[in-house]
PDB file of N, CA, C and O in Angstrom, chain B, residues numbered from 101:
ATOM      1  N   MET B 101      -6.411   3.847   7.968  1.00  0.00           N
ATOM      2  CA  MET B 101      -6.135   5.114   7.896  1.00  0.00           C
ATOM      3  C   MET B 101      -6.686   6.090   6.929  1.00  0.00           C
ATOM      4  O   MET B 101      -7.185   7.180   7.210  1.00  0.00           O
ATOM      5  N   ILE B 102      -6.518   5.506   5.626  1.00  0.00           N
ATOM      6  CA  ILE B 102      -6.573   6.086   4.594  1.00  0.00           C
ATOM      7  C   ILE B 102      -8.512   6.227   4.205  1.00  0.00           C
ATOM      8  O   ILE B 102      -9.177   7.206   3.864  1.00  0.00           O
ATOM      9  N   LYS B 103      -8.814   5.124   4.396  1.00  0.00           N
ATOM     10  CA  LYS B 103     -10.167   4.729   4.795  1.00  0.00           C
ATOM     11  C   LYS B 103     -11.266   5.865   5.255  1.00  0.00           C
ATOM     12  O   LYS B 103     -12.269   6.424   4.810  1.00  0.00           O
ATOM     13  N   LYS B 104     -10.230   5.844   6.726  1.00  0.00           N
ATOM     14  CA  LYS B 104     -11.070   6.894   7.629  1.00  0.00           C
ATOM     15  C   LYS B 104     -10.824   8.747   7.314  1.00  0.00           C
ATOM     16  O   LYS B 104     -11.222   9.704   7.978  1.00  0.00           O
ATOM     17  N   ILE B 105      -9.923   8.697   5.893  1.00  0.00           N
ATOM     18  CA  ILE B 105      -9.978   9.710   5.210  1.00  0.00           C
ATOM     19  C   ILE B 105     -10.867  10.319   4.562  1.00  0.00           C
ATOM     20  O   ILE B 105     -11.658  11.216   4.856  1.00  0.00           O
ATOM     21  N   ALA B 106     -10.519   9.351   3.039  1.00  0.00           N
ATOM     22  CA  ALA B 106     -11.697   8.948   2.372  1.00  0.00           C
ATOM     23  C   ALA B 106     -13.196   9.092   3.036  1.00  0.00           C
ATOM     24  O   ALA B 106     -14.126   9.653   2.456  1.00  0.00           O
ATOM     25  N   TRP B 107     -13.284   8.497   4.346  1.00  0.00           N
ATOM     26  CA  TRP B 107     -14.666   8.500   4.271  1.00  0.00           C
ATOM     27  C   TRP B 107     -14.710   9.774   5.114  1.00  0.00           C
ATOM     28  O   TRP B 107     -15.856  10.185   4.926  1.00  0.00           O
ATOM     29  N   ASP B 108     -14.099  10.624   5.936  1.00  0.00           N
ATOM     30  CA  ASP B 108     -14.485  12.170   6.084  1.00  0.00           C
ATOM     31  C   ASP B 108     -14.746  13.256   5.211  1.00  0.00           C
ATOM     32  O   ASP B 108     -15.428  14.254   5.443  1.00  0.00           O
ATOM     33  N   THR B 109     -14.081  12.927   4.105  1.00  0.00           N
ATOM     34  CA  THR B 109     -14.226  13.869   2.776  1.00  0.00           C
ATOM     35  C   THR B 109     -14.979  13.994   2.275  1.00  0.00           C
ATOM     36  O   THR B 109     -15.456  15.052   1.866  1.00  0.00           O
ATOM     37  N   PHE B 110     -15.692  11.889   2.007  1.00  0.00           N
ATOM     38  CA  PHE B 110     -16.255  11.974   0.997  1.00  0.00           C
ATOM     39  C   PHE B 110     -18.192  12.654   2.456  1.00  0.00           C
ATOM     40  O   PHE B 110     -19.318  12.832   1.991  1.00  0.00           O
ATOM     41  N   LYS B 111     -17.917  12.786   3.627  1.00  0.00           N
ATOM     42  CA  LYS B 111     -19.172  12.846   4.454  1.00  0.00           C
ATOM     43  C   LYS B 111     -18.673  14.777   4.371  1.00  0.00           C
ATOM     44  O   LYS B 111     -19.567  15.519   4.778  1.00  0.00           O
ATOM     45  N   ASN B 112     -17.608  15.349   3.976  1.00  0.00           N
ATOM     46  CA  ASN B 112     -17.610  16.949   4.448  1.00  0.00           C
ATOM     47  C   ASN B 112     -17.983  17.315   2.825  1.00  0.00           C
ATOM     48  O   ASN B 112     -18.525  18.383   2.542  1.00  0.00           O
ATOM     49  N   THR B 113     -17.749  16.649   2.148  1.00  0.00           N
ATOM     50  CA  THR B 113     -17.721  17.129   0.684  1.00  0.00           C
ATOM     51  C   THR B 113     -18.811  16.539   0.050  1.00  0.00           C
ATOM     52  O   THR B 113     -19.556  17.234  -0.640  1.00  0.00           O
ATOM     53  N   GLY B 114     -19.026  15.177   0.216  1.00  0.00           N
ATOM     54  CA  GLY B 114     -20.243  14.832  -0.759  1.00  0.00           C
ATOM     55  C   GLY B 114     -19.937  14.103  -1.906  1.00  0.00           C
ATOM     56  O   GLY B 114     -20.662  13.364  -2.572  1.00  0.00           O
ATOM     57  N   ASP B 115     -17.898  14.633  -2.152  1.00  0.00           N
ATOM     58  CA  ASP B 115     -17.365  14.252  -3.579  1.00  0.00           C
ATOM     59  C   ASP B 115     -17.318  12.792  -3.355  1.00  0.00           C
ATOM     60  O   ASP B 115     -16.546  12.312  -2.526  1.00  0.00           O
ATOM     61  N   ILE B 116     -18.330  11.882  -4.253  1.00  0.00           N
ATOM     62  CA  ILE B 116     -17.548  10.448  -4.454  1.00  0.00           C
ATOM     63  C   ILE B 116     -16.223   9.999  -4.682  1.00  0.00           C
ATOM     64  O   ILE B 116     -15.505   9.196  -4.085  1.00  0.00           O
ATOM     65  N   ASN B 117     -16.025  10.910  -5.977  1.00  0.00           N
ATOM     66  CA  ASN B 117     -15.494  10.799  -6.571  1.00  0.00           C
ATOM     67  C   ASN B 117     -13.799  10.711  -5.640  1.00  0.00           C
ATOM     68  O   ASN B 117     -12.899   9.943  -5.979  1.00  0.00           O
ATOM     69  N   ALA B 118     -13.732  11.441  -4.757  1.00  0.00           N
ATOM     70  CA  ALA B 118     -12.753  11.868  -3.722  1.00  0.00           C
ATOM     71  C   ALA B 118     -12.489  10.661  -3.048  1.00  0.00           C
ATOM     72  O   ALA B 118     -11.342  10.414  -2.678  1.00  0.00           O
ATOM     73  N   PHE B 119     -13.493   9.820  -2.831  1.00  0.00           N
ATOM     74  CA  PHE B 119     -13.537   8.922  -1.513  1.00  0.00           C
ATOM     75  C   PHE B 119     -13.133   7.543  -2.762  1.00  0.00           C
ATOM     76  O   PHE B 119     -12.456   6.541  -2.531  1.00  0.00           O
ATOM     77  N   LEU B 120     -13.751   7.898  -3.970  1.00  0.00           N
ATOM     78  CA  LEU B 120     -13.059   6.432  -4.218  1.00  0.00           C
ATOM     79  C   LEU B 120     -11.807   6.711  -4.921  1.00  0.00           C
ATOM     80  O   LEU B 120     -11.332   5.649  -5.323  1.00  0.00           O
ATOM     81  N   GLU B 121     -11.123   7.670  -5.215  1.00  0.00           N
ATOM     82  CA  GLU B 121      -9.197   7.946  -5.295  1.00  0.00           C
ATOM     83  C   GLU B 121      -8.649   7.762  -3.736  1.00  0.00           C
ATOM     84  O   GLU B 121      -7.509   8.090  -3.410  1.00  0.00           O
ATOM     85  N   LEU B 122      -9.212   7.432  -3.206  1.00  0.00           N
ATOM     86  CA  LEU B 122      -8.294   6.885  -1.953  1.00  0.00           C
ATOM     87  C   LEU B 122      -8.737   6.062  -1.524  1.00  0.00           C
ATOM     88  O   LEU B 122      -8.643   5.986  -0.299  1.00  0.00           O
ATOM     89  N   LYS B 123      -9.360   5.139  -2.143  1.00  0.00           N
ATOM     90  CA  LYS B 123     -10.171   4.021  -1.985  1.00  0.00           C
ATOM     91  C   LYS B 123      -9.376   3.295  -2.721  1.00  0.00           C
ATOM     92  O   LYS B 123      -9.285   2.083  -2.524  1.00  0.00           O
ATOM     93  N   GLN B 124      -8.502   4.087  -3.924  1.00  0.00           N
ATOM     94  CA  GLN B 124      -7.769   2.964  -5.151  1.00  0.00           C
ATOM     95  C   GLN B 124      -5.822   2.972  -4.267  1.00  0.00           C
ATOM     96  O   GLN B 124      -4.903   2.153  -4.246  1.00  0.00           O
ATOM     97  N   ILE B 125      -6.056   4.548  -3.612  1.00  0.00           N
ATOM     98  CA  ILE B 125      -4.835   4.365  -3.007  1.00  0.00           C
ATOM     99  C   ILE B 125      -4.449   3.360  -1.788  1.00  0.00           C
ATOM    100  O   ILE B 125      -3.394   2.816  -1.461  1.00  0.00           O
ATOM    101  N   GLU B 126      -5.499   3.356  -1.367  1.00  0.00           N
ATOM    102  CA  GLU B 126      -5.666   2.117  -0.235  1.00  0.00           C
ATOM    103  C   GLU B 126      -5.256   1.117  -0.756  1.00  0.00           C
ATOM    104  O   GLU B 126      -4.318   0.562  -0.184  1.00  0.00           O
ATOM    105  N   ASP B 127      -5.688   0.621  -1.784  1.00  0.00           N
ATOM    106  CA  ASP B 127      -5.808  -0.722  -2.880  1.00  0.00           C
ATOM    107  C   ASP B 127      -4.615  -1.244  -3.076  1.00  0.00           C
ATOM    108  O   ASP B 127      -4.276  -2.407  -2.862  1.00  0.00           O
ATOM    109  N   ILE B 128      -3.774  -0.085  -3.618  1.00  0.00           N
ATOM    110  CA  ILE B 128      -2.430   0.280  -4.270  1.00  0.00           C
ATOM    111  C   ILE B 128      -1.564   0.088  -3.022  1.00  0.00           C
ATOM    112  O   ILE B 128      -0.531  -0.555  -3.210  1.00  0.00           O
ATOM    113  N   GLU B 129      -1.750   0.438  -2.039  1.00  0.00           N
ATOM    114  CA  GLU B 129      -0.654   0.433  -0.801  1.00  0.00           C
ATOM    115  C   GLU B 129      -0.731  -0.953  -0.496  1.00  0.00           C
ATOM    116  O   GLU B 129       0.262  -1.681  -0.503  1.00  0.00           O
ATOM    117  N   LYS B 130      -2.094  -1.409  -0.179  1.00  0.00           N
ATOM    118  CA  LYS B 130      -1.776  -3.175  -0.220  1.00  0.00           C
ATOM    119  C   LYS B 130      -1.243  -3.514  -0.834  1.00  0.00           C
ATOM    120  O   LYS B 130      -0.221  -4.054  -0.412  1.00  0.00           O
ATOM    121  N   ASN B 131      -1.475  -3.488  -2.293  1.00  0.00           N
ATOM    122  CA  ASN B 131      -0.620  -4.387  -3.159  1.00  0.00           C
ATOM    123  C   ASN B 131       1.041  -4.590  -2.929  1.00  0.00           C
ATOM    124  O   ASN B 131       1.618  -5.671  -2.807  1.00  0.00           O
ATOM    125  N   ILE B 132       1.472  -3.632  -2.911  1.00  0.00           N
ATOM    126  CA  ILE B 132       2.815  -3.051  -2.765  1.00  0.00           C
ATOM    127  C   ILE B 132       3.547  -4.051  -1.329  1.00  0.00           C
ATOM    128  O   ILE B 132       4.569  -4.708  -1.136  1.00  0.00           O
ATOM    129  N   ILE B 133       2.536  -3.738  -0.699  1.00  0.00           N
ATOM    130  CA  ILE B 133       2.977  -4.452   0.801  1.00  0.00           C
ATOM    131  C   ILE B 133       2.853  -5.648   0.474  1.00  0.00           C
ATOM    132  O   ILE B 133       3.907  -6.245   0.696  1.00  0.00           O
ATOM    133  N   THR B 134       1.978  -6.371   0.001  1.00  0.00           N
ATOM    134  CA  THR B 134       1.701  -7.646  -0.294  1.00  0.00           C
ATOM    135  C   THR B 134       2.758  -8.268  -1.879  1.00  0.00           C
ATOM    136  O   THR B 134       2.652  -9.431  -2.266  1.00  0.00           O
ATOM    137  N   ASN B 135       3.332  -7.641  -2.309  1.00  0.00           N
ATOM    138  CA  ASN B 135       4.565  -8.086  -3.423  1.00  0.00           C
ATOM    139  C   ASN B 135       5.835  -8.025  -3.371  1.00  0.00           C
ATOM    140  O   ASN B 135       6.731  -8.507  -4.063  1.00  0.00           O
ATOM    141  N   LYS B 136       5.791  -6.964  -1.900  1.00  0.00           N
ATOM    142  CA  LYS B 136       7.355  -7.153  -1.119  1.00  0.00           C
ATOM    143  C   LYS B 136       7.393  -7.927   0.104  1.00  0.00           C
ATOM    144  O   LYS B 136       8.195  -7.630   0.989  1.00  0.00           O
ATOM    145  N   GLU B 137       6.618  -8.860   0.219  1.00  0.00           N
ATOM    146  CA  GLU B 137       6.387  -9.962   0.883  1.00  0.00           C
ATOM    147  C   GLU B 137       6.711 -11.099   0.139  1.00  0.00           C
ATOM    148  O   GLU B 137       7.713 -11.784   0.345  1.00  0.00           O
ATOM    149  N   LYS B 138       6.049 -11.262  -0.543  1.00  0.00           N
ATOM    150  CA  LYS B 138       5.995 -12.335  -1.457  1.00  0.00           C
ATOM    151  C   LYS B 138       7.952 -12.292  -2.110  1.00  0.00           C
ATOM    152  O   LYS B 138       8.644 -13.297  -2.277  1.00  0.00           O
ATOM    153  N   ASP B 139       8.241 -11.347  -2.266  1.00  0.00           N
ATOM    154  CA  ASP B 139       9.531 -10.858  -2.685  1.00  0.00           C
ATOM    155  C   ASP B 139      10.508 -11.814  -1.494  1.00  0.00           C
ATOM    156  O   ASP B 139      11.275 -12.777  -1.458  1.00  0.00           O
ATOM    157  N   ILE B 140      10.010 -11.018  -0.799  1.00  0.00           N
ATOM    158  CA  ILE B 140      11.300 -11.253   0.718  1.00  0.00           C
ATOM    159  C   ILE B 140      11.053 -12.774   0.932  1.00  0.00           C
ATOM    160  O   ILE B 140      12.049 -13.405   1.286  1.00  0.00           O
ATOM    161  N   GLU B 141       9.475 -13.726   0.721  1.00  0.00           N
ATOM    162  CA  GLU B 141       9.618 -15.018   0.760  1.00  0.00           C
ATOM    163  C   GLU B 141      10.487 -16.129  -0.677  1.00  0.00           C
ATOM    164  O   GLU B 141      11.100 -17.188  -0.542  1.00  0.00           O
ATOM    165  N   GLU B 142      10.283 -15.580  -1.550  1.00  0.00           N
ATOM    166  CA  GLU B 142      10.705 -16.193  -2.566  1.00  0.00           C
ATOM    167  C   GLU B 142      12.282 -15.959  -2.857  1.00  0.00           C
ATOM    168  O   GLU B 142      12.990 -16.834  -3.356  1.00  0.00           O
ATOM    169  N   ASN B 143      12.767 -14.610  -2.468  1.00  0.00           N
ATOM    170  CA  ASN B 143      14.022 -14.676  -2.835  1.00  0.00           C
ATOM    171  C   ASN B 143      14.973 -13.732  -1.487  1.00  0.00           C
ATOM    172  O   ASN B 143      15.897 -12.947  -1.703  1.00  0.00           O
ATOM    173  N   GLY B 144      14.437 -14.085  -0.215  1.00  0.00           N
ATOM    174  CA  GLY B 144      15.031 -13.582   0.985  1.00  0.00           C
ATOM    175  C   GLY B 144      15.330 -12.202   1.201  1.00  0.00           C
ATOM    176  O   GLY B 144      15.697 -11.708   0.135  1.00  0.00           O
ATOM    177  N   LYS B 145      15.326 -11.426   2.075  1.00  0.00           N
ATOM    178  CA  LYS B 145      15.796 -10.107   2.651  1.00  0.00           C
ATOM    179  C   LYS B 145      16.925  -9.774   1.487  1.00  0.00           C
ATOM    180  O   LYS B 145      17.553 -10.572   0.791  1.00  0.00           O
ATOM    181  N   PRO B 146      16.974  -8.259   1.509  1.00  0.00           N
ATOM    182  CA  PRO B 146      17.844  -7.761   0.095  1.00  0.00           C
ATOM    183  C   PRO B 146      19.185  -7.583   0.812  1.00  0.00           C
ATOM    184  O   PRO B 146      20.176  -7.765   0.104  1.00  0.00           O
ATOM    185  N   GLU B 147      19.453  -7.156   2.496  1.00  0.00           N
ATOM    186  CA  GLU B 147      20.444  -7.404   3.089  1.00  0.00           C
ATOM    187  C   GLU B 147      21.215  -8.262   2.710  1.00  0.00           C
ATOM    188  O   GLU B 147      22.255  -8.172   2.056  1.00  0.00           O
ATOM    189  N   ASP B 148      20.505  -9.411   3.280  1.00  0.00           N
ATOM    190  CA  ASP B 148      21.232 -11.262   2.984  1.00  0.00           C
ATOM    191  C   ASP B 148      22.009 -11.143   2.097  1.00  0.00           C
ATOM    192  O   ASP B 148      23.190 -11.488   2.138  1.00  0.00           O
ATOM    193  N   LYS B 149      21.175 -10.404   0.758  1.00  0.00           N
ATOM    194  CA  LYS B 149      22.241 -10.414  -0.755  1.00  0.00           C
ATOM    195  C   LYS B 149      23.490 -10.094  -0.365  1.00  0.00           C
ATOM    196  O   LYS B 149      24.436 -10.880  -0.426  1.00  0.00           O
ATOM    197  N   TRP B 150      23.558  -8.841   0.085  1.00  0.00           N
ATOM    198  CA  TRP B 150      24.574  -7.653   0.348  1.00  0.00           C
ATOM    199  C   TRP B 150      25.746  -8.400   1.367  1.00  0.00           C
ATOM    200  O   TRP B 150      26.973  -8.361   1.277  1.00  0.00           O
ATOM    201  N   ASN B 151      25.149  -8.873   2.049  1.00  0.00           N
ATOM    202  CA  ASN B 151      26.320  -9.716   3.065  1.00  0.00           C
ATOM    203  C   ASN B 151      26.668 -11.217   2.853  1.00  0.00           C
ATOM    204  O   ASN B 151      27.100 -12.009   3.691  1.00  0.00           O
ATOM    205  N   ASN B 152      26.309 -11.480   1.212  1.00  0.00           N
ATOM    206  CA  ASN B 152      26.743 -13.099   0.772  1.00  0.00           C
ATOM    207  C   ASN B 152      27.769 -12.687  -0.051  1.00  0.00           C
ATOM    208  O   ASN B 152      28.809 -13.340   0.040  1.00  0.00           O
ATOM    209  N   THR B 153      27.731 -11.417  -1.130  1.00  0.00           N
ATOM    210  CA  THR B 153      28.432 -11.090  -1.877  1.00  0.00           C
ATOM    211  C   THR B 153      30.287 -10.702  -1.628  1.00  0.00           C
ATOM    212  O   THR B 153      31.126 -10.582  -2.521  1.00  0.00           O
ATOM    213  N   PHE B 154      30.476 -10.588  -0.276  1.00  0.00           N
ATOM    214  CA  PHE B 154      31.344 -10.427   0.187  1.00  0.00           C
ATOM    215  C   PHE B 154      32.106 -11.396   0.928  1.00  0.00           C
ATOM    216  O   PHE B 154      33.169 -11.073   1.457  1.00  0.00           O
TER     217      PHE B 154
END
């Protein structure tokens, strides 16, 4: 979705910086998702930890 917004913004404004900034946001989002998935694989779901403490 962000890629489409970035491309449309670039087409309408001709500003490559807007396109590049939005692409960076897309990359950050992908990294966050990947890191969350790795964390869940290594440590389990956060809900499991709460249930096991009581």
